[in-house]
N, C-alpha and C positions, 0 to 999 in steps of 0.2 A: 593598317597595313604598313605605314611608315615605321611604326614602333617595332613591328616584327622584323622588318628589314634591318633596322638599326641594331637590334639584339643579335641577329645572325652575323652581321659584320663585326660586331664586337667580339663574339665568340671565335670567329675566324681569326681575328687578330691575336687572340690568346693562343690559338693553336700554332701560330707562326713562331712564337717564342715568348715565354713567360718572364723573361728577365728585363724587358725594356721598360723604361719609364713611361712610355706612351700607353702601355697596358694599364698602368695604375691610373693614369689620367682618364682613359676611356671608361674604366670600370667604376670610378669613384661615384659618378652620378647614378649609375645603374644599381650599385650596391645599396643605395639609400632606399630603393624601392623593394628590397628583399630582406628587410630587417627582421621579418617574421620567421626566417629560416633558423631553426635551432642550431646554436653554435657547436654543440658537442654531440649532436645526434649520431654523427658518423662513427663515434667512438664506443657506442653502447655495446656492440657485438664483441669488440675486443676485450672490454672490461668484464663482460659476462663470461667470456671464455676463460680468462685468467682466474676468475673467482669461482667458477663452477665446473669447468670441464675436467673430467678425470684424465683426459689426454694431456692437459697442462701439467697435472701432478706427475703423470708418467714421464713426461719429458724432463721435468725437474729431477726426479729420481734417477733417470737415465743419465743426465748430465753429471750428477755428483758420483754415481757409480763409475762412470768413465774416468772422472777426475781421480777417484781412489785407485782405479786400476793403473792409471798413468803414474801416480805417486808411488805405488808399489813397484812398478817397473823401474822408476828412477832410483829408488832406494836399493833395489836388488842389484842394480848395475854399479852401485857404489861410486857415484860421481866424485872425482878427485877435486875437491874444492877446499881452498883454505878459508873460505867464508862459510858461515852458517847458511843453511838452505831456507828459502822463504817462498811463500805463495802470496801473490798479489790479487786482490779481488775488489771489484766494485761493490757498492752497497745496495743501491735502489734497484729493485727488480732483478738483482743478482743473488742477494741473500736476504733482503728484507722486502716484503710485499707491501707496496703503497697503493694498491688498487682502491682502498677506501677513499683516498684523496681524489682519485680519478672519478669515483662514484659521486663524490660531492660536486665535482666540476659539472657532471652531467645533470645532477639534481638542480643545481643553481644556474645551469646553462651559461658557464663562463669559461674563458680561456685561462691559461696558466696565470696565476695571481700570486706574487711573492708573499703577500700578507696571508693569503689562505694556505699556502704551502707551509709557511712558518707556523701557522696555527696547528697544522697537522703534525709537523715535526715535534712541536712542544708537547704534544700528547704522549709521545714515546710509546705508541701503541702498534707500530708496524710489526707484523708477525714474520717469523722466519719462513723463507721459501722451503718447500718440502725437500728434505735431504741435505740441506745446507749445514745445519748444526751438527749432524752426525759426521759429515765429512771433515769439517774444520776441527772438531774435537779429535778425530782420528789423526789428522795432520799433526796436531799438537802432541799426541801420544808417540809420534814418530820423531819428535824433536824438530819439527819444521815450524817456523814462525809464520804468522799471518799478518799481512799489512792490508789495511782497508783504505783504498784510494778512491775518493768520491768527489764529485763536483757539488756536493752540498756546500753551503757557505761556511767559512771558518767560524763565523759567529754562532753556528749551530752545533759546534763540536760537543758541548756539554750534553745536550739532549741526544745527540747521535750516539755518543759513547754509552750513555745510560740506557738507551733503547737496546743497543747491542748486548750490554751486560744483563739486562732484564731477560733477554732471549737466551742468554748463556753462552754467547760466542767467546772463544778464547782470544787473548791478546787485545781485548777491547779496552784500550787505554789511550792516553794522549799521544804516546810515542808511536803507536801502531795505526792510529786513525789519522789519515792525511787528507784534509779537506781543501777546498779551493779558496785561495786568497784573492788574487786579482786575475790570474791567468787560467783560461779554460782548459788548455791542453794539459794532459796528465803526465806528459813525458818528463818534466823536471822532477816530479815526485817519484816517478819510477826510477829515475837516475839517482835520486837521493837514496832509495832503498838499495840500489846496485852498489853503492859505495861501501856498504857494510855487509851485504848479503848476496847470495846467488839466487836469483829468481828462477824457479824450476817450473812453475805453472802460473798462468794468469787466467782469471775467470771474470766474465762480465756479460752484459746483455747488449752492449753497444760496441761497435768496432774500435772506437777511440779508447776503449778500456785496455786495448792490447798494444797499439802502436800509433805513433804520430802520423804514419803514412796515410791513415784514414781520416785525419782531422780536416774538416771543412771542405770536403769534396762532394761532387754531385754523384748521382746514381751510377752513371757509366764508369766514372773513375773508381768509385768504391767497389763495384763489381769486378773491374779489371784487377784491382789490388788483391781482392779475395782470391781470384783465380791464380794469381802469381804466387800466393802464399798458401795454396790449398793443402800442402803437405803438413803445415803447422797446426791446422785446426784439428782438434781431437788429440793432439800430442802435447803441445805447450799452451795453445790457446783453446780454452773451453768456453763455449758460447751458450747462454741461456736464452729462451724465447721471450720476446717482449713485443707484442703487436700493438701496444697502446701508444707508445711515444718513442722518440729517439732520433738520432741523426739520419736514419733511413727516411724519416718524414721531413724534418726541418731542412737538412742539407740536400736531401735527395728529391723527394716529391715537390717540396716548396722552394727548391733552388737556393736555400740559404737566406731568403728574404724574411724579414720580421714584420714588415708593414703591409702585407696583403690584407685586403678586407676579407670578411667572412665569406662573402659571395665569390670573391676571386679564388679563395682557397677551395671552395666547393667545386668551382669550375675546373680548376687545375687537377683536382683528384679525379674528376670524371674524365677529363681528356687524356689522362695518363693510364687509364684502364685499358687492358688489352682484351679484344674480343675477336670475333671471326665474322 
């Protein structure tokens, strides 16, 4: 009975606010008793959806069809620019499908692991997202350059460029692939492109692929920013679906904390569900 009361009190504490240090202290002992909970069990449905659902493929084609329509509109209106036109795109889950890596996480029941991720990147086996290759080849045919801005590590540039080249993506070279050095935000790299080009479209699966206004914010703040910029989505900002991972989870659901235990993460996910 005492144990049941203790667990109830601990869960109630979590509901009051998941940002406090006290929660970590309260849950540390309890989490030791729940090590049998599969770490990645919650992600199975998302990975299965991306790998198997025809609806995912349809959404991907729809996204790139919209991007092409917007590009045609831009070209037809003959933007008066002294700079060459450019499209900026993210790489992972925007044009390359890394779901096999997520499948390996589930298979081995492990969280993100930089060594395992590097192992996957070095294979250079990520396939193109449906519709991506056709669209970017079309952009090149219209004289529009493509810049690939990704938070893959700079020391993975060789493998990243080669993977893009294997898939046939245009402008897959050192000058057009801009990876992360030490700064997570992509704004400095977008600004670098703006110095020489006019960016007419941005594509990505994560809101930080579009603007620094979304960097590092919680769910309420991110939703408010989306609402304030609603006219831009589908016009200049083109979003692809990614239910597996992203800032929506790390900065939103998990409040930006990196050191939650697996039990705490599971509890937070459940308490943030909406029901009736």
